[in-house]
NUMARKE-6537 format. One record per atom (N, C-alpha, C): atom name; residue in three letters; x negated, y, z negated. Coordinates in pm, 1 decimal. Layout:
REM residues N
<pt 'CA' 'ALA' <X Y Z>>
...
***
This chain:
REM residues 143
<pt 'N' 'UNK' <18755.0 5662.1 2641.7>>
<pt 'CA' 'UNK' <18731.7 5520.9 2652.8>>
<pt 'C' 'UNK' <18585.9 5492.7 2684.8>>
<pt 'N' 'UNK' <18525.5 5578.6 2765.4>>
<pt 'CA' 'UNK' <18384.9 5559.6 2797.0>>
<pt 'C' 'UNK' <18296.6 5599.0 2679.8>>
<pt 'N' 'UNK' <18343.6 5690.9 2598.1>>
<pt 'CA' 'UNK' <18263.7 5733.0 2483.3>>
<pt 'C' 'UNK' <18255.1 5621.4 2379.7>>
<pt 'N' 'UNK' <18360.8 5543.0 2362.5>>
<pt 'CA' 'UNK' <18361.5 5434.2 2265.3>>
<pt 'C' 'UNK' <18278.4 5316.9 2312.2>>
<pt 'N' 'UNK' <18267.4 5294.4 2443.3>>
<pt 'CA' 'UNK' <18191.8 5181.6 2495.8>>
<pt 'C' 'UNK' <18043.5 5211.9 2498.4>>
<pt 'N' 'UNK' <18007.5 5336.2 2503.2>>
<pt 'CA' 'UNK' <17868.6 5375.6 2514.3>>
<pt 'C' 'UNK' <17786.0 5335.3 2390.6>>
<pt 'N' 'UNK' <17829.6 5356.0 2265.3>>
<pt 'CA' 'UNK' <17748.8 5315.1 2149.5>>
<pt 'C' 'UNK' <17730.8 5163.1 2142.1>>
<pt 'N' 'UNK' <17830.1 5086.1 2182.7>>
<pt 'CA' 'UNK' <17813.6 4940.8 2178.2>>
<pt 'C' 'UNK' <17714.3 4894.0 2283.1>>
<pt 'N' 'UNK' <17708.7 4963.8 2399.5>>
<pt 'CA' 'UNK' <17609.6 4927.7 2502.4>>
<pt 'C' 'UNK' <17468.9 4958.0 2452.0>>
<pt 'N' 'UNK' <17451.3 5066.7 2383.3>>
<pt 'CA' 'UNK' <17320.7 5100.6 2329.9>>
<pt 'C' 'UNK' <17276.3 4997.5 2225.6>>
<pt 'N' 'UNK' <17370.3 4951.2 2145.8>>
<pt 'CA' 'UNK' <17340.4 4850.2 2044.2>>
<pt 'C' 'UNK' <17299.7 4719.1 2109.5>>
<pt 'N' 'UNK' <17371.1 4682.1 2218.4>>
<pt 'CA' 'UNK' <17335.8 4559.0 2290.5>>
<pt 'C' 'UNK' <17198.0 4571.5 2353.7>>
<pt 'N' 'UNK' <17167.7 4686.9 2414.4>>
<pt 'CA' 'UNK' <17037.1 4706.2 2476.3>>
<pt 'C' 'UNK' <16926.8 4702.5 2371.2>>
<pt 'N' 'UNK' <16952.2 4762.2 2258.6>>
<pt 'CA' 'UNK' <16852.8 4763.1 2152.0>>
<pt 'C' 'UNK' <16829.9 4619.8 2100.1>>
<pt 'N' 'UNK' <16936.8 4542.3 2084.7>>
<pt 'CA' 'UNK' <16925.2 4404.3 2039.5>>
<pt 'C' 'UNK' <16848.9 4321.8 2142.0>>
<pt 'N' 'UNK' <16882.4 4337.7 2269.8>>
<pt 'CA' 'UNK' <16811.1 4262.8 2372.7>>
<pt 'C' 'UNK' <16665.0 4303.6 2378.9>>
<pt 'N' 'UNK' <16636.9 4431.0 2361.9>>
<pt 'CA' 'UNK' <16499.4 4476.8 2364.3>>
<pt 'C' 'UNK' <16421.2 4415.7 2247.4>>
<pt 'N' 'UNK' <16484.8 4407.1 2131.4>>
<pt 'CA' 'UNK' <16421.4 4349.2 2014.3>>
<pt 'C' 'UNK' <16393.0 4200.9 2034.9>>
<pt 'N' 'UNK' <16490.3 4128.7 2091.1>>
<pt 'CA' 'UNK' <16472.4 3984.9 2115.1>>
<pt 'C' 'UNK' <16364.5 3961.8 2219.6>>
<pt 'N' 'UNK' <16367.2 4038.4 2329.2>>
<pt 'CA' 'UNK' <16266.4 4021.6 2433.3>>
<pt 'C' 'UNK' <16127.5 4055.2 2381.8>>
<pt 'N' 'UNK' <16119.9 4154.4 2300.7>>
<pt 'CA' 'UNK' <15990.1 4191.6 2245.7>>
<pt 'C' 'UNK' <15934.8 4085.2 2152.2>>
<pt 'N' 'UNK' <16021.7 4018.8 2076.7>>
<pt 'CA' 'UNK' <15973.9 3919.0 1982.1>>
<pt 'C' 'UNK' <15937.5 3789.0 2051.5>>
<pt 'N' 'UNK' <15993.4 3763.4 2169.6>>
<pt 'CA' 'UNK' <15963.2 3639.2 2239.0>>
<pt 'C' 'UNK' <15840.0 3649.4 2327.7>>
<pt 'N' 'UNK' <15796.7 3766.8 2361.7>>
<pt 'CA' 'UNK' <15679.2 3777.4 2447.5>>
<pt 'C' 'UNK' <15555.6 3773.8 2360.8>>
<pt 'N' 'UNK' <15472.8 3675.4 2381.3>>
<pt 'CA' 'UNK' <15354.5 3657.7 2298.8>>
<pt 'C' 'UNK' <15244.4 3755.5 2330.3>>
<pt 'N' 'UNK' <15232.4 3798.6 2454.4>>
<pt 'CA' 'UNK' <15122.1 3887.0 2491.7>>
<pt 'C' 'UNK' <15139.1 4027.0 2433.3>>
<pt 'N' 'UNK' <15261.0 4076.2 2434.3>>
<pt 'CA' 'UNK' <15283.9 4208.3 2374.7>>
<pt 'C' 'UNK' <15254.1 4204.3 2225.5>>
<pt 'N' 'UNK' <15296.3 4097.0 2159.9>>
<pt 'CA' 'UNK' <15273.1 4083.2 2016.8>>
<pt 'C' 'UNK' <15124.5 4067.3 1988.2>>
<pt 'N' 'UNK' <15054.6 3994.5 2074.5>>
<pt 'CA' 'UNK' <14912.1 3974.2 2054.6>>
<pt 'C' 'UNK' <14835.4 4105.8 2066.6>>
<pt 'N' 'UNK' <14880.6 4193.0 2155.9>>
<pt 'CA' 'UNK' <14814.4 4322.4 2171.5>>
<pt 'C' 'UNK' <14844.0 4413.9 2052.6>>
<pt 'N' 'UNK' <14967.6 4408.5 2004.2>>
<pt 'CA' 'UNK' <15006.1 4498.1 1894.8>>
<pt 'C' 'UNK' <14946.3 4454.1 1761.2>>
<pt 'N' 'UNK' <14961.4 4323.6 1729.3>>
<pt 'CA' 'UNK' <14914.3 4273.4 1598.9>>
<pt 'C' 'UNK' <14847.5 4137.8 1620.3>>
<pt 'N' 'UNK' <14717.2 4134.3 1642.3>>
<pt 'CA' 'UNK' <14649.0 4006.1 1665.9>>
<pt 'C' 'UNK' <14649.9 3915.3 1543.8>>
<pt 'N' 'UNK' <14660.3 3969.8 1425.9>>
<pt 'CA' 'UNK' <14662.2 3884.2 1306.6>>
<pt 'C' 'UNK' <14788.3 3800.2 1299.5>>
<pt 'N' 'UNK' <14899.1 3850.8 1354.3>>
<pt 'CA' 'UNK' <15023.7 3771.8 1355.1>>
<pt 'C' 'UNK' <15010.7 3654.5 1451.0>>
<pt 'N' 'UNK' <14950.6 3677.0 1567.9>>
<pt 'CA' 'UNK' <14933.8 3566.1 1661.4>>
<pt 'C' 'UNK' <14836.4 3462.9 1604.7>>
<pt 'N' 'UNK' <14732.5 3509.0 1534.8>>
<pt 'CA' 'UNK' <14641.9 3414.0 1468.4>>
<pt 'C' 'UNK' <14713.9 3336.3 1359.2>>
<pt 'N' 'UNK' <14801.9 3404.0 1288.0>>
<pt 'CA' 'UNK' <14881.6 3336.6 1185.3>>
<pt 'C' 'UNK' <14973.0 3231.4 1248.4>>
<pt 'N' 'UNK' <15031.9 3264.0 1364.0>>
<pt 'CA' 'UNK' <15116.4 3166.3 1434.8>>
<pt 'C' 'UNK' <15034.2 3045.7 1477.9>>
<pt 'N' 'UNK' <14915.0 3068.7 1529.2>>
<pt 'CA' 'UNK' <14829.8 2956.1 1572.0>>
<pt 'C' 'UNK' <14791.4 2868.9 1453.2>>
<pt 'N' 'UNK' <14755.2 2932.3 1343.3>>
<pt 'CA' 'UNK' <14718.1 2855.6 1223.5>>
<pt 'C' 'UNK' <14836.6 2776.7 1170.8>>
<pt 'N' 'UNK' <14953.3 2837.4 1173.4>>
<pt 'CA' 'UNK' <15074.0 2768.0 1127.4>>
<pt 'C' 'UNK' <15107.0 2650.1 1218.3>>
<pt 'N' 'UNK' <15095.4 2669.8 1348.9>>
<pt 'CA' 'UNK' <15121.2 2559.6 1441.9>>
<pt 'C' 'UNK' <15022.6 2445.0 1420.4>>
<pt 'N' 'UNK' <14895.2 2478.2 1400.3>>
<pt 'CA' 'UNK' <14796.0 2374.2 1373.7>>
<pt 'C' 'UNK' <14822.6 2300.8 1244.3>>
<pt 'N' 'UNK' <14862.1 2377.2 1143.7>>
<pt 'CA' 'UNK' <14893.5 2314.9 1014.3>>
<pt 'C' 'UNK' <15013.1 2222.5 1026.2>>
<pt 'N' 'UNK' <15116.2 2265.7 1094.6>>
<pt 'CA' 'UNK' <15234.8 2180.3 1112.1>>
<pt 'C' 'UNK' <15201.9 2055.4 1191.2>>
<pt 'N' 'UNK' <15119.3 2068.7 1296.1>>
<pt 'CA' 'UNK' <15079.7 1950.5 1373.3>>
<pt 'C' 'UNK' <14998.4 1854.8 1286.7>>
<pt 'N' 'UNK' <14906.8 1908.2 1206.3>>
<pt 'CA' 'UNK' <14828.4 1823.7 1116.2>>
<pt 'C' 'UNK' <14913.4 1754.3 1011.9>>
<pt 'N' 'UNK' <15010.0 1827.0 956.2>>
<pt 'CA' 'UNK' <15100.4 1765.6 857.9>>
<pt 'C' 'UNK' <15186.7 1657.5 921.2>>
<pt 'N' 'UNK' <15227.3 1679.4 1045.0>>
<pt 'CA' 'UNK' <15305.0 1576.4 1114.8>>
<pt 'C' 'UNK' <15224.2 1450.0 1135.8>>
<pt 'N' 'UNK' <15097.2 1466.1 1174.5>>
<pt 'CA' 'UNK' <15010.6 1349.2 1193.5>>
<pt 'C' 'UNK' <14986.6 1278.8 1059.8>>
<pt 'N' 'UNK' <14963.9 1356.6 954.2>>
<pt 'CA' 'UNK' <14945.4 1296.8 821.3>>
<pt 'C' 'UNK' <15070.0 1221.6 776.2>>
<pt 'N' 'UNK' <15187.4 1276.3 805.2>>
<pt 'CA' 'UNK' <15312.9 1210.0 768.0>>
<pt 'C' 'UNK' <15326.1 1076.5 841.7>>
<pt 'N' 'UNK' <15292.7 1074.4 969.2>>
<pt 'CA' 'UNK' <15298.8 949.6 1044.8>>
<pt 'C' 'UNK' <15199.7 847.0 990.9>>
<pt 'N' 'UNK' <15078.8 893.1 957.3>>
<pt 'CA' 'UNK' <14978.4 801.1 902.9>>
<pt 'C' 'UNK' <15023.4 744.6 768.4>>
<pt 'N' 'UNK' <15077.0 829.1 680.9>>
<pt 'CA' 'UNK' <15124.2 779.9 551.2>>
<pt 'C' 'UNK' <15243.7 687.0 565.0>>
<pt 'N' 'UNK' <15329.2 712.8 663.2>>
<pt 'CA' 'UNK' <15442.1 621.8 687.3>>
<pt 'C' 'UNK' <15392.2 485.3 732.2>>
<pt 'N' 'UNK' <15292.0 484.2 819.4>>
<pt 'CA' 'UNK' <15235.2 356.2 863.9>>
<pt 'C' 'UNK' <15169.9 282.6 747.8>>
<pt 'N' 'UNK' <15095.9 355.2 663.1>>
<pt 'CA' 'UNK' <15034.5 291.2 547.1>>
<pt 'C' 'UNK' <15139.4 238.0 449.6>>
<pt 'N' 'UNK' <15246.6 311.6 431.7>>
<pt 'CA' 'UNK' <15352.9 266.8 341.6>>
<pt 'C' 'UNK' <15416.0 137.9 392.4>>
<pt 'N' 'UNK' <15442.7 131.5 521.3>>
<pt 'CA' 'UNK' <15498.4 8.1 577.5>>
<pt 'C' 'UNK' <15401.3 -107.8 561.7>>
<pt 'N' 'UNK' <15272.7 -82.0 582.9>>
<pt 'CA' 'UNK' <15172.7 -188.5 566.5>>
<pt 'C' 'UNK' <15168.8 -238.2 422.2>>
<pt 'N' 'UNK' <15167.7 -143.5 327.9>>
<pt 'CA' 'UNK' <15162.6 -181.9 186.7>>
<pt 'C' 'UNK' <15289.2 -254.9 143.5>>
<pt 'N' 'UNK' <15403.8 -216.8 195.3>>
<pt 'CA' 'UNK' <15527.4 -288.4 162.8>>
<pt 'C' 'UNK' <15521.8 -431.1 216.4>>
<pt 'N' 'UNK' <15466.3 -447.5 335.7>>
<pt 'CA' 'UNK' <15453.1 -581.9 391.8>>
<pt 'C' 'UNK' <15358.8 -666.0 306.4>>
<pt 'N' 'UNK' <15246.3 -609.1 264.4>>
<pt 'CA' 'UNK' <15151.9 -682.0 179.6>>
<pt 'C' 'UNK' <15215.4 -718.6 45.9>>
<pt 'N' 'UNK' <15296.2 -628.6 -8.9>>
<pt 'CA' 'UNK' <15364.4 -658.6 -133.7>>
<pt 'C' 'UNK' <15461.7 -774.5 -114.9>>
<pt 'N' 'UNK' <15533.2 -775.0 -2.6>>
<pt 'CA' 'UNK' <15626.4 -884.6 24.8>>
<pt 'C' 'UNK' <15555.7 -1019.1 37.0>>
<pt 'N' 'UNK' <15439.9 -1020.0 102.9>>
<pt 'CA' 'UNK' <15362.8 -1144.0 115.8>>
<pt 'C' 'UNK' <15314.7 -1190.6 -21.2>>
<pt 'N' 'UNK' <15264.4 -1097.6 -101.5>>
<pt 'CA' 'UNK' <15217.6 -1133.4 -236.1>>
<pt 'C' 'UNK' <15332.5 -1184.6 -322.6>>
<pt 'N' 'UNK' <15449.5 -1125.3 -308.1>>
<pt 'CA' 'UNK' <15565.0 -1169.2 -385.7>>
<pt 'C' 'UNK' <15606.1 -1311.6 -346.0>>
<pt 'N' 'UNK' <15602.2 -1341.5 -217.0>>
<pt 'CA' 'UNK' <15634.9 -1477.3 -172.1>>
<pt 'C' 'UNK' <15533.1 -1577.8 -224.9>>
<pt 'N' 'UNK' <15405.3 -1540.3 -227.1>>
<pt 'CA' 'UNK' <15303.7 -1629.4 -282.3>>
<pt 'C' 'UNK' <15325.0 -1651.3 -431.6>>
<pt 'N' 'UNK' <15364.2 -1545.7 -503.0>>
<pt 'CA' 'UNK' <15390.3 -1560.7 -645.1>>
<pt 'C' 'UNK' <15509.4 -1653.9 -669.2>>
<pt 'N' 'UNK' <15614.3 -1638.8 -589.6>>
<pt 'CA' 'UNK' <15729.8 -1727.1 -604.4>>
<pt 'C' 'UNK' <15693.4 -1872.2 -576.4>>
<pt 'N' 'UNK' <15613.0 -1896.2 -473.4>>
<pt 'CA' 'UNK' <15575.1 -2034.1 -442.5>>
<pt 'C' 'UNK' <15485.9 -2091.5 -552.6>>
<pt 'N' 'UNK' <15399.2 -2009.1 -613.1>>
<pt 'CA' 'UNK' <15317.5 -2059.9 -723.5>>
<pt 'C' 'UNK' <15404.3 -2089.9 -845.9>>
<pt 'N' 'UNK' <15510.0 -2010.8 -866.9>>
<pt 'CA' 'UNK' <15600.4 -2040.2 -978.6>>
<pt 'C' 'UNK' <15674.9 -2171.5 -955.2>>
<pt 'N' 'UNK' <15713.0 -2195.2 -829.9>>
<pt 'CA' 'UNK' <15780.9 -2322.1 -798.0>>
<pt 'C' 'UNK' <15686.4 -2439.0 -821.9>>
<pt 'N' 'UNK' <15559.7 -2425.5 -780.0>>
<pt 'CA' 'UNK' <15462.5 -2532.7 -801.6>>
<pt 'C' 'UNK' <15436.3 -2554.7 -950.5>>
<pt 'N' 'UNK' <15431.1 -2447.6 -1028.2>>
<pt 'CA' 'UNK' <15411.8 -2461.5 -1172.1>>
<pt 'C' 'UNK' <15530.6 -2535.4 -1234.9>>
<pt 'N' 'UNK' <15650.5 -2502.7 -1189.5>>
<pt 'CA' 'UNK' <15768.9 -2570.4 -1241.8>>
<pt 'C' 'UNK' <15766.3 -2719.4 -1207.3>>
<pt 'N' 'UNK' <15725.3 -2751.5 -1083.9>>
<pt 'CA' 'UNK' <15715.1 -2893.2 -1044.7>>
<pt 'C' 'UNK' <15610.6 -2965.0 -1128.6>>
<pt 'N' 'UNK' <15499.1 -2897.8 -1158.3>>
<pt 'CA' 'UNK' <15395.6 -2958.6 -1241.2>>
<pt 'C' 'UNK' <15447.6 -2985.7 -1382.1>>
<pt 'N' 'UNK' <15521.7 -2892.1 -1438.0>>
<pt 'CA' 'UNK' <15577.0 -2913.4 -1571.6>>
<pt 'C' 'UNK' <15679.1 -3027.3 -1571.2>>
<pt 'N' 'UNK' <15760.5 -3035.2 -1466.3>>
<pt 'CA' 'UNK' <15856.1 -3146.3 -1456.3>>
<pt 'C' 'UNK' <15784.4 -3279.3 -1446.2>>
<pt 'N' 'UNK' <15676.4 -3283.8 -1366.6>>
<pt 'CA' 'UNK' <15600.7 -3407.9 -1352.2>>
<pt 'C' 'UNK' <15537.4 -3448.7 -1484.6>>
<pt 'N' 'UNK' <15482.9 -3352.6 -1555.8>>
<pt 'CA' 'UNK' <15422.8 -3383.2 -1685.6>>
<pt 'C' 'UNK' <15528.7 -3433.5 -1783.2>>
<pt 'N' 'UNK' <15647.2 -3374.1 -1779.2>>
<pt 'CA' 'UNK' <15754.3 -3419.7 -1868.4>>
<pt 'C' 'UNK' <15800.5 -3560.2 -1832.5>>
<pt 'N' 'UNK' <15808.9 -3590.3 -1702.8>>
<pt 'CA' 'UNK' <15847.9 -3726.1 -1662.0>>
<pt 'C' 'UNK' <15744.1 -3828.9 -1705.0>>
<pt 'N' 'UNK' <15616.9 -3796.7 -1685.6>>
<pt 'CA' 'UNK' <15512.1 -3889.9 -1729.4>>
<pt 'C' 'UNK' <15514.6 -3907.9 -1881.3>>
<pt 'N' 'UNK' <15537.4 -3800.9 -1952.8>>
<pt 'CA' 'UNK' <15544.8 -3810.3 -2098.2>>
<pt 'C' 'UNK' <15661.2 -3899.0 -2141.4>>
<pt 'N' 'UNK' <15776.5 -3882.4 -2078.6>>
<pt 'CA' 'UNK' <15891.6 -3966.7 -2112.2>>
<pt 'C' 'UNK' <15864.5 -4112.5 -2079.2>>
<pt 'N' 'UNK' <15796.9 -4136.1 -1967.9>>
<pt 'CA' 'UNK' <15763.9 -4273.9 -1930.7>>
<pt 'C' 'UNK' <15671.3 -4337.2 -2034.5>>
<pt 'N' 'UNK' <15567.5 -4263.4 -2074.1>>
<pt 'CA' 'UNK' <15474.5 -4319.1 -2172.4>>
<pt 'C' 'UNK' <15539.9 -4336.0 -2308.2>>
<pt 'N' 'UNK' <15626.5 -4243.5 -2346.4>>
<pt 'CA' 'UNK' <15696.1 -4257.4 -2475.0>>
<pt 'C' 'UNK' <15787.8 -4378.4 -2474.0>>
<pt 'N' 'UNK' <15851.7 -4403.0 -2362.2>>
<pt 'CA' 'UNK' <15939.5 -4520.3 -2352.9>>
<pt 'C' 'UNK' <15861.4 -4649.5 -2348.9>>
<pt 'N' 'UNK' <15744.2 -4649.0 -2287.4>>
<pt 'CA' 'UNK' <15664.7 -4771.0 -2275.6>>
<pt 'C' 'UNK' <15597.4 -4806.6 -2407.4>>
<pt 'N' 'UNK' <15558.7 -4711.7 -2484.6>>
<pt 'CA' 'UNK' <15487.1 -4737.7 -2608.5>>
<pt 'C' 'UNK' <15583.4 -4779.5 -2719.8>>
<pt 'N' 'UNK' <15702.7 -4727.5 -2718.1>>
<pt 'CA' 'UNK' <15805.6 -4753.4 -2819.8>>
<pt 'C' 'UNK' <15768.3 -4696.7 -2956.4>>
<pt 'N' 'UNK' <15663.9 -4616.3 -2959.8>>
<pt 'CA' 'UNK' <15625.3 -4548.8 -3082.9>>
<pt 'C' 'UNK' <15592.9 -4403.4 -3046.6>>
<pt 'N' 'UNK' <15690.2 -4315.1 -3051.9>>
<pt 'CA' 'UNK' <15669.2 -4176.9 -3008.7>>
<pt 'C' 'UNK' <15566.0 -4100.4 -3089.9>>
<pt 'N' 'UNK' <15536.5 -4141.0 -3212.3>>
<pt 'CA' 'UNK' <15440.2 -4071.1 -3295.6>>
<pt 'C' 'UNK' <15296.9 -4085.8 -3246.1>>
<pt 'N' 'UNK' <15270.3 -4183.1 -3163.8>>
<pt 'CA' 'UNK' <15134.1 -4205.0 -3115.3>>
<pt 'C' 'UNK' <15092.7 -4104.1 -3008.5>>
<pt 'N' 'UNK' <15186.6 -4055.3 -2936.3>>
<pt 'CA' 'UNK' <15155.0 -3962.0 -2827.4>>
<pt 'C' 'UNK' <15187.2 -3819.1 -2869.5>>
<pt 'N' 'UNK' <15109.0 -3726.9 -2819.3>>
<pt 'CA' 'UNK' <15127.2 -3584.7 -2848.5>>
<pt 'C' 'UNK' <15202.4 -3522.1 -2731.3>>
<pt 'N' 'UNK' <15303.0 -3438.8 -2756.4>>
<pt 'CA' 'UNK' <15371.5 -3372.3 -2644.3>>
<pt 'C' 'UNK' <15272.7 -3286.7 -2563.4>>
<pt 'N' 'UNK' <15289.6 -3288.8 -2433.6>>
<pt 'CA' 'UNK' <15194.4 -3217.8 -2346.8>>
<pt 'C' 'UNK' <15241.7 -3076.3 -2317.2>>
<pt 'N' 'UNK' <15146.7 -2997.3 -2276.8>>
<pt 'CA' 'UNK' <15174.6 -2863.1 -2226.1>>
<pt 'C' 'UNK' <15073.2 -2836.1 -2115.6>>
<pt 'N' 'UNK' <15097.9 -2734.4 -2037.9>>
<pt 'CA' 'UNK' <15008.3 -2706.9 -1925.2>>
<pt 'C' 'UNK' <14869.8 -2663.6 -1973.6>>
<pt 'N' 'UNK' <14859.5 -2609.7 -2095.1>>
<pt 'CA' 'UNK' <14729.4 -2570.0 -2147.9>>
<pt 'C' 'UNK' <14645.8 -2690.8 -2188.7>>
<pt 'N' 'UNK' <14710.6 -2802.2 -2223.7>>
<pt 'CA' 'UNK' <14639.1 -2919.3 -2273.2>>
<pt 'C' 'UNK' <14604.6 -3019.6 -2163.0>>
<pt 'N' 'UNK' <14641.8 -2992.5 -2038.3>>
<pt 'CA' 'UNK' <14613.7 -3086.6 -1930.4>>
<pt 'C' 'UNK' <14465.1 -3089.2 -1899.3>>
<pt 'N' 'UNK' <14412.5 -3208.2 -1879.7>>
<pt 'CA' 'UNK' <14272.1 -3227.1 -1844.3>>
<pt 'C' 'UNK' <14268.0 -3309.0 -1716.5>>
<pt 'N' 'UNK' <14194.3 -3262.7 -1620.0>>
<pt 'CA' 'UNK' <14180.2 -3335.1 -1494.1>>
<pt 'C' 'UNK' <14053.1 -3419.6 -1499.8>>
<pt 'N' 'UNK' <14070.2 -3548.6 -1479.4>>
<pt 'CA' 'UNK' <13959.1 -3642.4 -1485.6>>
<pt 'C' 'UNK' <13922.8 -3686.8 -1344.9>>
<pt 'N' 'UNK' <13796.9 -3727.8 -1325.1>>
<pt 'CA' 'UNK' <13760.4 -3779.3 -1192.4>>
<pt 'C' 'UNK' <13831.7 -3912.2 -1166.2>>
<pt 'N' 'UNK' <13840.7 -3948.1 -1040.0>>
<pt 'CA' 'UNK' <13908.7 -4072.8 -1002.4>>
<pt 'C' 'UNK' <13833.1 -4191.6 -1060.9>>
<pt 'N' 'UNK' <13906.0 -4293.6 -1108.8>>
<pt 'CA' 'UNK' <13839.0 -4409.9 -1168.3>>
<pt 'C' 'UNK' <13767.8 -4491.7 -1060.4>>
<pt 'N' 'UNK' <13666.8 -4565.2 -1104.5>>
<pt 'CA' 'UNK' <13594.7 -4650.9 -1010.3>>
<pt 'C' 'UNK' <13682.0 -4770.2 -972.7>>
<pt 'N' 'UNK' <13641.6 -4844.4 -871.2>>
<pt 'CA' 'UNK' <13720.6 -4956.7 -819.9>>
<pt 'C' 'UNK' <13730.8 -5068.3 -922.6>>
<pt 'N' 'UNK' <13626.4 -5092.6 -1001.7>>
<pt 'CA' 'UNK' <13626.0 -5201.7 -1100.0>>
<pt 'C' 'UNK' <13730.3 -5177.1 -1209.1>>
<pt 'N' 'UNK' <13743.3 -5053.4 -1256.9>>
<pt 'CA' 'UNK' <13838.7 -5027.5 -1364.6>>
<pt 'C' 'UNK' <13981.8 -5026.4 -1311.8>>
<pt 'N' 'UNK' <14001.3 -4997.0 -1183.0>>
<pt 'CA' 'UNK' <14135.9 -4995.9 -1127.2>>
<pt 'C' 'UNK' <14192.5 -5136.1 -1115.0>>
<pt 'N' 'UNK' <14106.6 -5236.1 -1097.2>>
<pt 'CA' 'UNK' <14154.5 -5373.8 -1083.7>>
<pt 'C' 'UNK' <14204.7 -5429.3 -1216.1>>
<pt 'N' 'UNK' <14146.1 -5385.7 -1326.6>>
<pt 'CA' 'UNK' <14187.0 -5439.8 -1456.2>>
<pt 'C' 'UNK' <14327.9 -5394.0 -1492.2>>
<pt 'N' 'UNK' <14363.0 -5271.4 -1458.0>>
<pt 'CA' 'UNK' <14498.5 -5221.6 -1482.5>>
<pt 'C' 'UNK' <14516.9 -5173.8 -1625.0>>
<pt 'N' 'UNK' <14606.1 -5079.5 -1642.2>>
<pt 'CA' 'UNK' <14637.0 -5027.8 -1774.6>>
<pt 'C' 'UNK' <14769.9 -5087.0 -1820.1>>
<pt 'N' 'UNK' <14783.3 -5119.0 -1947.3>>
<pt 'CA' 'UNK' <14909.1 -5177.4 -1993.8>>
<pt 'C' 'UNK' <15027.7 -5081.6 -1982.0>>
<pt 'N' 'UNK' <15005.0 -4951.7 -1996.4>>
<pt 'CA' 'UNK' <15115.5 -4857.5 -1989.8>>
<pt 'C' 'UNK' <15169.2 -4842.3 -1846.9>>
<pt 'N' 'UNK' <15081.4 -4856.1 -1750.3>>
<pt 'CA' 'UNK' <15122.0 -4834.8 -1611.2>>
<pt 'C' 'UNK' <15142.0 -4966.1 -1537.1>>
<pt 'N' 'UNK' <15150.1 -5076.3 -1607.9>>
<pt 'CA' 'UNK' <15159.2 -5206.7 -1541.4>>
<pt 'C' 'UNK' <15293.2 -5226.8 -1469.8>>
<pt 'N' 'UNK' <15399.4 -5163.7 -1516.6>>
<pt 'CA' 'UNK' <15529.5 -5184.4 -1453.5>>
<pt 'C' 'UNK' <15559.7 -5082.1 -1343.7>>
<pt 'N' 'UNK' <15467.6 -4987.8 -1314.8>>
<pt 'CA' 'UNK' <15486.8 -4892.8 -1206.0>>
<pt 'C' 'UNK' <15450.4 -4958.6 -1072.8>>
<pt 'N' 'UNK' <15516.1 -4919.2 -964.3>>
<pt 'CA' 'UNK' <15477.7 -4973.4 -833.7>>
<pt 'C' 'UNK' <15334.5 -4929.1 -799.0>>
<pt 'N' 'UNK' <15264.1 -5014.8 -726.4>>
<pt 'CA' 'UNK' <15124.7 -4987.5 -692.6>>
<pt 'C' 'UNK' <15117.4 -4894.6 -572.3>>
<pt 'N' 'UNK' <15128.3 -4770.6 -598.3>>
<pt 'CA' 'UNK' <15108.4 -4669.9 -494.7>>
<pt 'C' 'UNK' <15024.4 -4559.5 -555.8>>
<pt 'N' 'UNK' <14952.2 -4492.8 -470.6>>
<pt 'CA' 'UNK' <14861.8 -4390.6 -520.9>>
<pt 'C' 'UNK' <14942.4 -4267.1 -561.6>>
<pt 'N' 'UNK' <14912.4 -4215.6 -679.3>>
<pt 'CA' 'UNK' <14977.9 -4093.4 -728.4>>
<pt 'C' 'UNK' <14887.4 -3977.1 -693.0>>
<pt 'N' 'UNK' <14942.7 -3881.1 -620.0>>
<pt 'CA' 'UNK' <14862.4 -3766.6 -579.0>>
<pt 'C' 'UNK' <14828.9 -3678.7 -699.6>>
<pt 'N' 'UNK' <14716.6 -3613.9 -691.6>>
<pt 'CA' 'UNK' <14672.2 -3527.3 -800.7>>
<pt 'C' 'UNK' <14770.3 -3413.2 -820.8>>
<pt 'N' 'UNK' <14809.7 -3390.8 -944.6>>
<pt 'CA' 'UNK' <14900.5 -3280.8 -976.0>>
<pt 'C' 'UNK' <15046.5 -3318.8 -969.4>>
<pt 'N' 'UNK' <15079.6 -3441.6 -934.1>>
<pt 'CA' 'UNK' <15220.8 -3482.3 -927.3>>
<pt 'C' 'UNK' <15251.4 -3592.6 -1022.2>>
***
């Protein structure tokens, strides 16, 4: 019974000796200094890669936020463009109805719009025949 237990004890001692030897850094440094230098270089590389990963994650979050802001601005500009087209269509329908001759007016598009300076006070008093039945309130530019 003691003979059978003896080989397993030797195996356990050998395993423990191997584990203890691999965990002690000073013994390894004395035996093979290139391995300890390799461990230091690997640790430095892993630390550097970890810092780079954190920096890239922060940049990615920043860029995603900037993309979201730009997307919201694009959506709001599309809404404003749609409102401008609706306003132009309403004005066109009003003028077509007031003239009673649709052939005289050309259908508008956003490419054909021309912005003119505000009229002087003298010309505003005379009034235009097409806009004579509109209420006298100031129409904001672009609406």
